[in-house]
N, C-alpha and C positions, 0 to 999 in steps of 0.2 A: 413717208419715211422721214423726210426732213422735219416735218411737224412733230413727229414722235421724238426724234433726236432733240429738238428744241425743248420739248416738254421735259425730257430727262435733264437737260442743262438748267432749265428754269425751275425745276422741282414741282412740276404740274402733274402730280400723281393722278388726280381725277381725270385729266385728259387721257393719260395712258390707259387707265382702266376702261374708260368709255370708248376708246378706239381699238380695243382688243376684241376680236370676234368671239361670240359665245362658244363656238366650236372649240376654240383654243382653250378657253377656260375649262371646258368640260374634260379636256385631256389631263388636267391636273388632278391628282388623287385627293388633294386637299385645297380647294379654291381659296379658303381663308388664309392658309399659309402662303399660297402664291401671292395673294394680295399684300400680305405683310412683307414678303420678299421684295416686291416692287416698291413699296413704301420705304424700306430700308435702303434699297439701291439709290433711290432718289435722294434720300437724306445723307447717305454716307459716301457716295461716289461722285467725283467731279469729272464730268466728261469734257475733254479738251480739244478733240478733233474728230471730224467725220470725213471719211473719203468714200464716196459712192463710186464703186468700181464698174458696175453694170446696172442697168435698169431696163425693164421691158414691160409694157402693158399692152393688153389686147382686150378690148371690151371692158368687162368688169373684173378682170384679173390682172395682177401685176406682180412682178418679181424684182427684188433689189438685192444686189450683192454689195456689201459694204464692210469697211473696217473702221471701228471706233477706237479712239484712244481715251483711256480713263485713268484717273488717279484716285486711290484710296489710301489716305495717309501719305507715307513716303513711297508707296508702291505704285508704279505706273505700268500699265500693260495695254496691249491691243487685243481686241477680239474681232473676229470676222464672223459674218452671218449671211446666209442666203435666206432672205425673208420673202414670204408670199403675203399678198394683200388681196382682199376682195372688196368690191364696191356694192353696197346694198343701200337702196333708198337715197342714192346720190352721195353717200358718205363712204370713205375708205376705212377698212378695218384691217389690223394686223391679224393674219390668219395662222401662220406657222413660221418657224425658223429653224434652221440647222446651222450650228456654229462650225467654224473651221479655224485652223491656225494660220494666221497671215504669214506669207512667205516674204522674206526681205531679200 
């Protein structure tokens, strides 16, 4: 999770694409459009803070609940996500995520 956040901060689109599980990509009706959206996010959004609220892993599965703060132009917002990860071949992959509205 932290590596993927760092990739968003550093603009490492390739790392983000390579660490996304193929099952997740298959859920996208248009994988090329999804890839373009990832590239646009990395290019246009500045991530300024990550708060990991909960994390749990057991074997080759993990879950992370986090809130990320981001800025696009003058607009700053927080997004929350419950993410799931799977480890295959010794490498962790982002598998799925469900967003939530952070409570203040």
